[in-house]
LUMTORSE-356017 format. One record per residue (C-alpha): residue number from 1; x, y, z. Coordinates in steps of 0.25 Angstrom, whole numbers, plus 5000, padded with zeros to 4 digits. Layout:
<num:NUM X:X Y:Y Z:Z>
...
//
This chain:
<num:1 X:5001 Y:5000 Z:5000>
<num:2 X:5011 Y:5010 Z:5004>
<num:3 X:5019 Y:5008 Z:4992>
<num:4 X:5007 Y:5010 Z:4982>
<num:5 X:5003 Y:5022 Z:4989>
<num:6 X:5017 Y:5028 Z:4989>
<num:7 X:5018 Y:5025 Z:4973>
<num:8 X:5004 Y:5031 Z:4972>
<num:9 X:5008 Y:5044 Z:4979>
<num:10 X:5021 Y:5045 Z:4971>
<num:11 X:5014 Y:5044 Z:4957>
<num:12 X:5000 Y:5049 Z:4960>
<num:13 X:5001 Y:5060 Z:4971>
<num:14 X:5010 Y:5072 Z:4976>
<num:15 X:5013 Y:5064 Z:4989>
<num:16 X:5026 Y:5056 Z:4992>
<num:17 X:5025 Y:5045 Z:5001>
<num:18 X:5035 Y:5048 Z:5013>
<num:19 X:5031 Y:5036 Z:5022>
<num:20 X:5019 Y:5026 Z:5025>
<num:21 X:5014 Y:5021 Z:5038>
<num:22 X:5006 Y:5008 Z:5042>
<num:23 X:4998 Y:5010 Z:5054>
<num:24 X:4991 Y:4998 Z:5060>
<num:25 X:4978 Y:4999 Z:5067>
<num:26 X:4978 Y:4997 Z:5082>
<num:27 X:4972 Y:4986 Z:5089>
<num:28 X:4960 Y:4996 Z:5093>
<num:29 X:4956 Y:4994 Z:5079>
<num:30 X:4949 Y:4981 Z:5083>
<num:31 X:4949 Y:4974 Z:5070>
<num:32 X:4948 Y:4960 Z:5070>
<num:33 X:4959 Y:4951 Z:5069>
<num:34 X:4969 Y:4962 Z:5070>
<num:35 X:4982 Y:4959 Z:5076>
<num:36 X:4988 Y:4967 Z:5087>
<num:37 X:4994 Y:4981 Z:5084>
<num:38 X:5007 Y:4975 Z:5089>
<num:39 X:5008 Y:4965 Z:5078>
<num:40 X:5002 Y:4974 Z:5067>
<num:41 X:5013 Y:4984 Z:5069>
<num:42 X:5024 Y:4974 Z:5069>
<num:43 X:5019 Y:4968 Z:5056>
<num:44 X:5016 Y:4981 Z:5049>
<num:45 X:5031 Y:4985 Z:5053>
<num:46 X:5037 Y:4971 Z:5048>
<num:47 X:5029 Y:4974 Z:5035>
<num:48 X:5037 Y:4987 Z:5032>
<num:49 X:5050 Y:4986 Z:5039>
<num:50 X:5057 Y:4981 Z:5027>
<num:51 X:5048 Y:4983 Z:5016>
<num:52 X:5047 Y:4999 Z:5017>
<num:53 X:5055 Y:5011 Z:5020>
<num:54 X:5044 Y:5020 Z:5021>
<num:55 X:5032 Y:5013 Z:5026>
<num:56 X:5031 Y:5013 Z:5042>
<num:57 X:5023 Y:5007 Z:5053>
<num:58 X:5016 Y:5016 Z:5063>
<num:59 X:5012 Y:5010 Z:5076>
<num:60 X:5005 Y:5022 Z:5083>
<num:61 X:4991 Y:5017 Z:5078>
<num:62 X:4991 Y:5003 Z:5081>
<num:63 X:4997 Y:5005 Z:5095>
<num:64 X:4986 Y:5014 Z:5099>
<num:65 X:4975 Y:5008 Z:5108>
<num:66 X:4965 Y:5016 Z:5102>
<num:67 X:4959 Y:5014 Z:5087>
<num:68 X:4966 Y:5024 Z:5079>
<num:69 X:4958 Y:5030 Z:5067>
<num:70 X:4964 Y:5031 Z:5054>
<num:71 X:4963 Y:5047 Z:5055>
<num:72 X:4970 Y:5048 Z:5067>
<num:73 X:4981 Y:5039 Z:5063>
<num:74 X:4984 Y:5047 Z:5050>
<num:75 X:4983 Y:5060 Z:5060>
<num:76 X:4994 Y:5054 Z:5069>
<num:77 X:5003 Y:5051 Z:5056>
<num:78 X:5001 Y:5065 Z:5052>
<num:79 X:5003 Y:5071 Z:5065>
<num:80 X:5016 Y:5063 Z:5067>
<num:81 X:5022 Y:5065 Z:5053>
<num:82 X:5019 Y:5080 Z:5052>
<num:83 X:5018 Y:5086 Z:5066>
<num:84 X:5027 Y:5077 Z:5074>
<num:85 X:5038 Y:5075 Z:5063>
<num:86 X:5034 Y:5086 Z:5055>
<num:87 X:5032 Y:5081 Z:5042>
<num:88 X:5043 Y:5079 Z:5031>
<num:89 X:5055 Y:5086 Z:5027>
<num:90 X:5055 Y:5088 Z:5011>
<num:91 X:5064 Y:5098 Z:5004>
<num:92 X:5068 Y:5105 Z:5018>
<num:93 X:5053 Y:5107 Z:5022>
<num:94 X:5045 Y:5100 Z:5032>
<num:95 X:5032 Y:5095 Z:5024>
<num:96 X:5019 Y:5088 Z:5030>
<num:97 X:5017 Y:5073 Z:5027>
<num:98 X:5003 Y:5069 Z:5022>
<num:99 X:4999 Y:5057 Z:5029>
<num:100 X:4988 Y:5049 Z:5021>
<num:101 X:4981 Y:5036 Z:5023>
<num:102 X:4985 Y:5024 Z:5014>
<num:103 X:4974 Y:5012 Z:5014>
<num:104 X:4968 Y:5001 Z:5006>
<num:105 X:4955 Y:5003 Z:4998>
<num:106 X:4948 Y:4995 Z:5009>
<num:107 X:4950 Y:5007 Z:5018>
<num:108 X:4944 Y:5017 Z:5009>
<num:109 X:4932 Y:5008 Z:5008>
<num:110 X:4930 Y:5009 Z:5023>
<num:111 X:4932 Y:5025 Z:5022>
<num:112 X:4920 Y:5025 Z:5012>
<num:113 X:4911 Y:5016 Z:5021>
<num:114 X:4902 Y:5024 Z:5029>
<num:115 X:4904 Y:5023 Z:5045>
<num:116 X:4918 Y:5017 Z:5044>
<num:117 X:4927 Y:5030 Z:5045>
<num:118 X:4922 Y:5042 Z:5053>
<num:119 X:4919 Y:5054 Z:5043>
<num:120 X:4930 Y:5063 Z:5050>
<num:121 X:4941 Y:5053 Z:5050>
<num:122 X:4938 Y:5049 Z:5035>
<num:123 X:4939 Y:5064 Z:5031>
<num:124 X:4951 Y:5066 Z:5040>
<num:125 X:4958 Y:5054 Z:5033>
<num:126 X:4955 Y:5056 Z:5019>
<num:127 X:4953 Y:5073 Z:5019>
<num:128 X:4966 Y:5075 Z:5027>
<num:129 X:4975 Y:5063 Z:5025>
<num:130 X:4970 Y:5055 Z:5013>
<num:131 X:4971 Y:5041 Z:5009>
<num:132 X:4979 Y:5033 Z:4999>
<num:133 X:4971 Y:5020 Z:4995>
<num:134 X:4976 Y:5007 Z:4989>
<num:135 X:4966 Y:5000 Z:4980>
<num:136 X:4963 Y:4986 Z:4984>
<num:137 X:4956 Y:4975 Z:4976>
<num:138 X:4942 Y:4974 Z:4979>
<num:139 X:4940 Y:4988 Z:4985>
<num:140 X:4932 Y:4997 Z:4977>
<num:141 X:4938 Y:5010 Z:4980>
<num:142 X:4931 Y:5019 Z:4971>
<num:143 X:4918 Y:5015 Z:4979>
<num:144 X:4926 Y:5018 Z:4991>
<num:145 X:4930 Y:5031 Z:4988>
<num:146 X:4916 Y:5035 Z:4983>
<num:147 X:4912 Y:5040 Z:4996>
<num:148 X:4926 Y:5047 Z:4999>
<num:149 X:4925 Y:5057 Z:4988>
<num:150 X:4927 Y:5068 Z:4996>
<num:151 X:4942 Y:5064 Z:4999>
<num:152 X:4945 Y:5058 Z:4986>
<num:153 X:4957 Y:5067 Z:4983>
<num:154 X:4963 Y:5062 Z:4996>
<num:155 X:4960 Y:5047 Z:4993>
<num:156 X:4971 Y:5041 Z:4983>
<num:157 X:4967 Y:5027 Z:4978>
<num:158 X:4979 Y:5019 Z:4975>
<num:159 X:4978 Y:5008 Z:4964>
<num:160 X:4985 Y:4995 Z:4966>
<num:161 X:4993 Y:4994 Z:4953>
<num:162 X:4996 Y:4979 Z:4958>
<num:163 X:4984 Y:4973 Z:4964>
<num:164 X:4986 Y:4968 Z:4977>
<num:165 X:4974 Y:4963 Z:4986>
<num:166 X:4982 Y:4958 Z:4998>
<num:167 X:4974 Y:4961 Z:5010>
<num:168 X:4976 Y:4958 Z:5025>
<num:169 X:4963 Y:4950 Z:5025>
<num:170 X:4969 Y:4940 Z:5014>
<num:171 X:4982 Y:4939 Z:5022>
<num:172 X:4975 Y:4936 Z:5034>
<num:173 X:4967 Y:4926 Z:5027>
<num:174 X:4980 Y:4919 Z:5021>
<num:175 X:4986 Y:4918 Z:5034>
<num:176 X:4974 Y:4912 Z:5041>
<num:177 X:4974 Y:4902 Z:5029>
<num:178 X:4989 Y:4900 Z:5032>
<num:179 X:4993 Y:4904 Z:5018>
<num:180 X:5005 Y:4912 Z:5015>
<num:181 X:5005 Y:4927 Z:5015>
<num:182 X:5019 Y:4929 Z:5010>
<num:183 X:5021 Y:4940 Z:5002>
<num:184 X:5007 Y:4946 Z:5004>
<num:185 X:5012 Y:4953 Z:5017>
<num:186 X:5027 Y:4956 Z:5021>
<num:187 X:5034 Y:4944 Z:5026>
<num:188 X:5039 Y:4949 Z:5040>
<num:189 X:5023 Y:4952 Z:5043>
<num:190 X:5020 Y:4937 Z:5038>
<num:191 X:5031 Y:4932 Z:5048>
<num:192 X:5026 Y:4941 Z:5059>
<num:193 X:5011 Y:4936 Z:5057>
<num:194 X:5016 Y:4921 Z:5058>
<num:195 X:5026 Y:4924 Z:5070>
<num:196 X:5015 Y:4930 Z:5078>
<num:197 X:5003 Y:4922 Z:5073>
<num:198 X:4995 Y:4933 Z:5069>
<num:199 X:4985 Y:4925 Z:5060>
<num:200 X:4978 Y:4914 Z:5065>
<num:201 X:4964 Y:4909 Z:5068>
<num:202 X:4960 Y:4921 Z:5077>
<num:203 X:4962 Y:4930 Z:5064>
<num:204 X:4972 Y:4940 Z:5070>
<num:205 X:4978 Y:4948 Z:5058>
<num:206 X:4991 Y:4955 Z:5057>
<num:207 X:4995 Y:4968 Z:5054>
<num:208 X:4995 Y:4967 Z:5040>
<num:209 X:4981 Y:4970 Z:5041>
<num:210 X:4980 Y:4981 Z:5030>
<num:211 X:4972 Y:4990 Z:5039>
<num:212 X:4969 Y:5002 Z:5030>
<num:213 X:4969 Y:5012 Z:5041>
<num:214 X:4981 Y:5019 Z:5047>
<num:215 X:4990 Y:5017 Z:5035>
<num:216 X:4996 Y:5031 Z:5033>
<num:217 X:5006 Y:5036 Z:5022>
<num:218 X:5014 Y:5049 Z:5024>
<num:219 X:5014 Y:5057 Z:5011>
<num:220 X:5021 Y:5071 Z:5009>
<num:221 X:5016 Y:5079 Z:4997>
<num:222 X:5026 Y:5079 Z:4986>
<num:223 X:5024 Y:5094 Z:4983>
<num:224 X:5017 Y:5106 Z:4989>
<num:225 X:5013 Y:5108 Z:5003>
<num:226 X:5012 Y:5095 Z:5011>
<num:227 X:4999 Y:5091 Z:5017>
//
């Protein structure tokens, strides 16, 4: 997802991606079968530690005792990057970093479903931050976007030039059936799942759960004033 988003930004926008963050949901999310925050943080770190120099794991959200809405998580990224760290140095000047939400098409479907997101949070996310949405096979993005037209200029749909319909649901199903998931998820994550017996009859899932929420990508504008 992150690599596709970076390519999209490079060729289709005025943004330059300088970093990406995986932010797993906390235990208070109460999703059935979700592994503990400790395991999910570890697996996210294993997934990126040798594979990327710019994708990172932020453990603030999963370590909170209360559920953190996506809008609040994005606000924290914005505060830490721009207020605490002062943005980014570009050409001898400090510029603000624009934070955006990166998610799969299934998430945008929930945003278009009445009652799932608060109207205030939805407007704050899509109006202030914007979203980059990766296409997913079987998801009707046009239908999902129909009720989000007021934010259409801030929603970037990224086509999958090479189709990939791997999902956490399919990975869990393979594991429960004792089928191989090699090459579907990073090998260190496969080893961690096996060593910690995270998939079994109780249906406990791993940190490779592709939670759309809380995934953020930091984007400074290439030219003009940064937002």
